[in-house]
VMD Tcl script that builds the backbone (N, CA, C; Angstrom):
set m [mol new atoms 237]
animate dup $m
set s [atomselect $m all]
$s set {name element resname resid chain x y z} {
  {N N UNK 1 A -3.769 4.612 -16.741}
  {CA C UNK 1 A -3.124 4.169 -15.509}
  {C C UNK 1 A -1.614 4.358 -15.678}
  {N N UNK 2 A -0.998 5.019 -14.738}
  {CA C UNK 2 A 0.429 5.289 -14.794}
  {C C UNK 2 A 1.204 4.256 -13.975}
  {N N UNK 3 A 2.537 4.336 -14.080}
  {CA C UNK 3 A 3.386 3.469 -13.266}
  {C C UNK 3 A 3.144 3.775 -11.793}
  {N N UNK 4 A 3.138 2.749 -10.942}
  {CA C UNK 4 A 2.909 3.021 -9.517}
  {C C UNK 4 A 4.061 3.813 -8.895}
  {N N UNK 5 A 3.699 4.675 -7.978}
  {CA C UNK 5 A 4.678 5.423 -7.193}
  {C C UNK 5 A 5.342 4.445 -6.232}
  {N N UNK 6 A 6.676 4.427 -6.179}
  {CA C UNK 6 A 7.387 3.553 -5.243}
  {C C UNK 6 A 7.418 4.201 -3.867}
  {N N UNK 7 A 7.050 3.430 -2.872}
  {CA C UNK 7 A 7.052 3.908 -1.496}
  {C C UNK 7 A 7.789 2.873 -0.641}
  {N N UNK 8 A 9.073 3.121 -0.403}
  {CA C UNK 8 A 9.913 2.211 0.363}
  {C C UNK 8 A 9.950 2.700 1.813}
  {N N UNK 9 A 9.332 1.950 2.703}
  {CA C UNK 9 A 9.224 2.377 4.107}
  {C C UNK 9 A 10.186 1.628 5.024}
  {N N UNK 10 A 11.078 0.842 4.467}
  {CA C UNK 10 A 11.968 0.008 5.285}
  {C C UNK 10 A 12.866 0.823 6.219}
  {N N UNK 11 A 13.260 2.025 5.831}
  {CA C UNK 11 A 14.171 2.827 6.654}
  {C C UNK 11 A 13.438 3.634 7.730}
  {N N UNK 12 A 12.114 3.672 7.664}
  {CA C UNK 12 A 11.339 4.456 8.634}
  {C C UNK 12 A 11.075 3.664 9.908}
  {N N UNK 13 A 10.973 4.355 11.042}
  {CA C UNK 13 A 10.562 3.677 12.267}
  {C C UNK 13 A 9.132 3.132 12.091}
  {N N UNK 14 A 8.869 1.911 12.558}
  {CA C UNK 14 A 7.545 1.314 12.377}
  {C C UNK 14 A 6.359 2.213 12.749}
  {N N UNK 15 A 6.422 3.003 13.826}
  {CA C UNK 15 A 5.250 3.833 14.144}
  {C C UNK 15 A 4.903 4.876 13.080}
  {N N UNK 16 A 5.833 5.218 12.204}
  {CA C UNK 16 A 5.587 6.237 11.184}
  {C C UNK 16 A 5.086 5.657 9.861}
  {N N UNK 17 A 5.217 4.368 9.686}
  {CA C UNK 17 A 4.953 3.761 8.383}
  {C C UNK 17 A 3.498 3.850 7.943}
  {N N UNK 18 A 2.576 3.428 8.785}
  {CA C UNK 18 A 1.175 3.373 8.366}
  {C C UNK 18 A 0.646 4.752 8.005}
  {N N UNK 19 A 0.981 5.764 8.785}
  {CA C UNK 19 A 0.502 7.118 8.488}
  {C C UNK 19 A 0.991 7.573 7.120}
  {N N UNK 20 A 2.251 7.314 6.806}
  {CA C UNK 20 A 2.807 7.711 5.514}
  {C C UNK 20 A 2.129 6.953 4.373}
  {N N UNK 21 A 1.900 5.670 4.562}
  {CA C UNK 21 A 1.261 4.852 3.529}
  {C C UNK 21 A -0.167 5.322 3.287}
  {N N UNK 22 A -0.927 5.565 4.355}
  {CA C UNK 22 A -2.299 6.037 4.193}
  {C C UNK 22 A -2.331 7.412 3.534}
  {N N UNK 23 A -1.384 8.261 3.873}
  {CA C UNK 23 A -1.321 9.587 3.250}
  {C C UNK 23 A -1.074 9.457 1.747}
  {N N UNK 24 A -0.109 8.632 1.372}
  {CA C UNK 24 A 0.205 8.454 -0.051}
  {C C UNK 24 A -0.973 7.844 -0.810}
  {N N UNK 25 A -1.618 6.850 -0.232}
  {CA C UNK 25 A -2.744 6.196 -0.903}
  {C C UNK 25 A -3.967 7.105 -0.956}
  {N N UNK 26 A -4.113 7.952 0.026}
  {CA C UNK 26 A -5.235 8.887 0.034}
  {C C UNK 26 A -5.163 9.907 -1.082}
  {N N UNK 27 A -3.990 10.132 -1.629}
  {CA C UNK 27 A -3.805 11.100 -2.720}
  {C C UNK 27 A -3.958 10.473 -4.100}
  {N N UNK 28 A -4.131 9.157 -4.152}
  {CA C UNK 28 A -4.226 8.479 -5.441}
  {C C UNK 28 A -5.519 8.819 -6.160}
  {N N UNK 29 A -5.412 8.964 -7.466}
  {CA C UNK 29 A -6.589 9.096 -8.327}
  {C C UNK 29 A -7.044 7.693 -8.708}
  {N N UNK 30 A -8.289 7.559 -9.129}
  {CA C UNK 30 A -8.806 6.269 -9.569}
  {C C UNK 30 A -7.892 5.681 -10.639}
  {N N UNK 31 A -7.498 4.431 -10.461}
  {CA C UNK 31 A -6.643 3.734 -11.408}
  {C C UNK 31 A -5.160 3.858 -11.116}
  {N N UNK 32 A -4.770 4.786 -10.242}
  {CA C UNK 32 A -3.367 4.942 -9.875}
  {C C UNK 32 A -3.024 3.994 -8.725}
  {N N UNK 33 A -1.717 3.823 -8.491}
  {CA C UNK 33 A -1.284 2.864 -7.476}
  {C C UNK 33 A 0.025 3.295 -6.832}
  {N N UNK 34 A 0.273 2.689 -5.676}
  {CA C UNK 34 A 1.533 2.814 -4.951}
  {C C UNK 34 A 2.142 1.422 -4.899}
  {N N UNK 35 A 3.444 1.337 -5.122}
  {CA C UNK 35 A 4.146 0.082 -4.917}
  {C C UNK 35 A 4.845 0.173 -3.570}
  {N N UNK 36 A 4.270 -0.474 -2.579}
  {CA C UNK 36 A 4.801 -0.456 -1.222}
  {C C UNK 36 A 5.940 -1.460 -1.108}
  {N N UNK 37 A 7.065 -1.020 -0.564}
  {CA C UNK 37 A 8.214 -1.885 -0.316}
  {C C UNK 37 A 8.428 -1.915 1.192}
  {N N UNK 38 A 8.417 -3.120 1.764}
  {CA C UNK 38 A 8.469 -3.256 3.219}
  {C C UNK 38 A 9.408 -4.401 3.604}
  {N N UNK 39 A 9.823 -4.424 4.863}
  {CA C UNK 39 A 10.725 -5.468 5.341}
  {C C UNK 39 A 9.992 -6.608 6.046}
  {N N UNK 40 A 8.668 -6.582 6.034}
  {CA C UNK 40 A 7.864 -7.674 6.580}
  {C C UNK 40 A 6.532 -7.703 5.838}
  {N N UNK 41 A 5.804 -8.783 5.997}
  {CA C UNK 41 A 4.504 -8.908 5.334}
  {C C UNK 41 A 3.558 -7.848 5.901}
  {N N UNK 42 A 3.044 -6.955 5.059}
  {CA C UNK 42 A 2.177 -5.880 5.554}
  {C C UNK 42 A 0.705 -6.291 5.680}
  {N N UNK 43 A 0.443 -7.554 5.913}
  {CA C UNK 43 A -0.938 -8.058 6.002}
  {C C UNK 43 A -1.797 -7.286 7.006}
  {N N UNK 44 A -1.275 -6.898 8.193}
  {CA C UNK 44 A -2.106 -6.104 9.104}
  {C C UNK 44 A -2.563 -4.780 8.481}
  {N N UNK 45 A -1.723 -4.206 7.632}
  {CA C UNK 45 A -2.088 -2.972 6.936}
  {C C UNK 45 A -3.256 -3.232 5.983}
  {N N UNK 46 A -3.254 -4.391 5.326}
  {CA C UNK 46 A -4.367 -4.758 4.454}
  {C C UNK 46 A -5.683 -4.751 5.232}
  {N N UNK 47 A -5.674 -5.353 6.412}
  {CA C UNK 47 A -6.892 -5.393 7.227}
  {C C UNK 47 A -7.308 -3.985 7.665}
  {N N UNK 48 A -6.346 -3.142 7.925}
  {CA C UNK 48 A -6.655 -1.759 8.302}
  {C C UNK 48 A -7.295 -1.020 7.119}
  {N N UNK 49 A -6.763 -1.219 5.915}
  {CA C UNK 49 A -7.361 -0.612 4.728}
  {C C UNK 49 A -8.802 -1.087 4.553}
  {N N UNK 50 A -9.008 -2.391 4.682}
  {CA C UNK 50 A -10.354 -2.940 4.487}
  {C C UNK 50 A -11.333 -2.437 5.549}
  {N N UNK 51 A -10.855 -2.229 6.755}
  {CA C UNK 51 A -11.728 -1.739 7.823}
  {C C UNK 51 A -12.095 -0.267 7.611}
  {N N UNK 52 A -11.116 0.533 7.199}
  {CA C UNK 52 A -11.343 1.969 7.072}
  {C C UNK 52 A -11.876 2.388 5.706}
  {N N UNK 53 A -11.518 1.644 4.660}
  {CA C UNK 53 A -11.919 1.978 3.286}
  {C C UNK 53 A -12.366 0.723 2.547}
  {N N UNK 54 A -13.435 0.091 2.999}
  {CA C UNK 54 A -13.834 -1.197 2.419}
  {C C UNK 54 A -14.059 -1.124 0.904}
  {N N UNK 55 A -13.328 -1.987 0.187}
  {CA C UNK 55 A -13.517 -2.104 -1.251}
  {C C UNK 55 A -12.981 -0.966 -2.096}
  {N N UNK 56 A -12.296 -0.007 -1.509}
  {CA C UNK 56 A -11.842 1.161 -2.276}
  {C C UNK 56 A -10.419 1.024 -2.811}
  {N N UNK 57 A -9.689 0.012 -2.348}
  {CA C UNK 57 A -8.320 -0.184 -2.797}
  {C C UNK 57 A -8.092 -1.645 -3.171}
  {N N UNK 58 A -7.291 -1.857 -4.214}
  {CA C UNK 58 A -6.855 -3.211 -4.549}
  {C C UNK 58 A -5.553 -3.490 -3.803}
  {N N UNK 59 A -5.225 -4.748 -3.655}
  {CA C UNK 59 A -4.045 -5.163 -2.884}
  {C C UNK 59 A -3.457 -6.381 -3.580}
  {N N UNK 60 A -2.310 -6.204 -4.240}
  {CA C UNK 60 A -1.706 -7.294 -5.005}
  {C C UNK 60 A -0.244 -7.458 -4.619}
  {N N UNK 61 A 0.094 -8.653 -4.126}
  {CA C UNK 61 A 1.484 -8.937 -3.792}
  {C C UNK 61 A 2.290 -9.072 -5.085}
  {N N UNK 62 A 3.420 -8.364 -5.138}
  {CA C UNK 62 A 4.342 -8.441 -6.259}
  {C C UNK 62 A 5.544 -9.298 -5.856}
  {N N UNK 63 A 5.942 -9.201 -4.597}
  {CA C UNK 63 A 7.047 -9.991 -4.043}
  {C C UNK 63 A 6.702 -10.320 -2.587}
  {N N UNK 64 A 6.942 -11.565 -2.193}
  {CA C UNK 64 A 6.551 -12.010 -0.851}
  {C C UNK 64 A 7.716 -12.589 -0.070}
  {N N UNK 65 A 8.630 -11.720 0.363}
  {CA C UNK 65 A 9.697 -12.086 1.276}
  {C C UNK 65 A 10.694 -13.072 0.730}
  {N N UNK 66 A 11.582 -13.545 1.575}
  {CA C UNK 66 A 11.565 -13.409 3.027}
  {C C UNK 66 A 12.157 -12.093 3.545}
  {N N UNK 67 A 12.919 -11.386 2.712}
  {CA C UNK 67 A 13.542 -10.149 3.195}
  {C C UNK 67 A 12.804 -8.889 2.754}
  {N N UNK 68 A 12.161 -8.970 1.605}
  {CA C UNK 68 A 11.464 -7.808 1.050}
  {C C UNK 68 A 10.074 -8.234 0.599}
  {N N UNK 69 A 9.095 -7.406 0.932}
  {CA C UNK 69 A 7.731 -7.582 0.452}
  {C C UNK 69 A 7.381 -6.369 -0.386}
  {N N UNK 70 A 6.758 -6.615 -1.538}
  {CA C UNK 70 A 6.277 -5.527 -2.395}
  {C C UNK 70 A 4.804 -5.770 -2.666}
  {N N UNK 71 A 4.018 -4.723 -2.442}
  {CA C UNK 71 A 2.577 -4.813 -2.641}
  {C C UNK 71 A 2.131 -3.619 -3.475}
  {N N UNK 72 A 1.359 -3.904 -4.506}
  {CA C UNK 72 A 0.768 -2.835 -5.312}
  {C C UNK 72 A -0.597 -2.516 -4.713}
  {N N UNK 73 A -0.741 -1.301 -4.211}
  {CA C UNK 73 A -2.002 -0.846 -3.628}
  {C C UNK 73 A -2.602 0.155 -4.610}
  {N N UNK 74 A -3.753 -0.189 -5.162}
  {CA C UNK 74 A -4.375 0.640 -6.190}
  {C C UNK 74 A -5.697 1.230 -5.747}
  {N N UNK 75 A -5.999 2.393 -6.285}
  {CA C UNK 75 A -7.272 3.067 -5.984}
  {C C UNK 75 A -8.317 2.574 -6.975}
  {N N UNK 76 A -9.390 1.984 -6.462}
  {CA C UNK 76 A -10.478 1.497 -7.294}
  {C C UNK 76 A -11.460 2.621 -7.604}
  {N N UNK 77 A -12.226 2.411 -8.649}
  {CA C UNK 77 A -13.272 3.367 -8.994}
  {C C UNK 77 A -14.388 3.272 -7.965}
  {N N UNK 78 A -14.923 4.414 -7.586}
  {CA C UNK 78 A -16.009 4.445 -6.604}
  {C C UNK 78 A -17.223 3.712 -7.152}
  {N N UNK 79 A -17.879 2.978 -6.278}
  {CA C UNK 79 A -19.063 2.200 -6.695}
  {C C UNK 79 A -20.268 3.088 -6.832}
}
mol reanalyze $m
mol bondsrecalc $m
mol representation Tube
mol addrep $m
């Protein structure tokens, strides 16, 4: 498992963020991760991941606001 790729989306317009995050996470190999940096709690994104890719990604808060949220999103091994 390597260091997570940092993905800071704070400077992007909100409509572009989810597509970029899904693209980056879709390229992850099993055991790899992205460290998402955001300006708000990305909880709705968590629900979107669970709806579209149930159980395929881990979701661990590293920092929880109030100004910056960091979440480690990891690719799990296929069941």
